[in-house]
N, C-alpha and C positions, 0 to 999 in steps of 0.2 A: 417599612414602602408601601405605598398604597397602592402604586402602579407598575405594574413590570413591564409594561410597553416600552418606558424609554430604554432599559436596560435591551431588552430584545433587540431594539432599533441601532443601540451602541454597539452590540457584540455582532450583528449584522453589519454595521458598518466597517468595524475592526475587522471582519471576515472578507469584506469584498473588497477593500480598497487596494491591500496589496498586490489580488488577483488580477484588478480591472486596469492599477499604471501601468507592469510590465506590459499589458494588453495594449494601452494604447499610445504608448512610445515607443515600441517595439515592432509595430505592425509592418511599416514600408523601411524598415532598416534589415542588411543583409549583416547576415552574424557571419562572424568567422568561425574554418572549420572545427579548427581545437575547441570554440565554443558549442557549436555544436553535437559535437562529440560527446563532449560531457554533459552537455542536458538528456543527451540519451541515455546514460546512464543512471541518471536519476530512480525512474520510477526502479529498476532491480536493486538498487541498494536500499531502498525504503522496501520493498520486500523481503530484503535481508534482514534490516533492522526488523521487523514486525517479527520473523522465523524466532532470529537469534532471542527477541526478548518473550516469545512465546516456549521457547524451550529453557530457556532460564526459571518462568513462572508456573512451568511445570507441574504438577502433581504427581507423585507418584503413579495414582492407579491410571494417569492421562497422558504417561509416558510412551504406553508404547503407540495409540492413534498420533501423537504428535512426534512421532517417528516415521509413520506411515505417511503422515501429510507432506511434510519435509522433503522424503524421498521422492514424492509424486510431483512434489513442485520443483526439485530440481531437474525431474527429468524432462518436464516440459517446457523449464526454461532454457536446459539446454539443447533441446531441440527448436529452441527459436517459435515458440508457440508466442503469441501474444500472453500478457500479464494478467488479463484478467481471466482466462483460460487457465492458467498455472493456480490462480487462487480456488476458480471454483473448482478444480478437480483435486485439489490437496483439501478443499474442504470437504467435499463429496467424499473423498477416499477416510479421512480422517471419519467423518460421520459413519461410515459404515464398518471403520476397523471400533468404535465404539460399541454398537449394536451389535456385531458380531460374536468379539471376545468380550 
């Protein structure tokens, strides 16, 4: 392949189209309360999947920082803080645990 530009444009379109289509078609529509409730759980479900995958792939020397990060993320999520704050707190606490222990 001589040029990567068509590949980059194609990957951008494949990523962009699934995000923009719901935005265009659902902008002025009212969603049902059950669907709204379902959509509110998606960020927490995604975080849980990432955490479980991290636990399963953790090496033995990274087990303690992993458990510290999970505990901190769980505490922040339990008290209904934002998802970004939960992730950042978990990353920071894991970083501290790796450098102290």
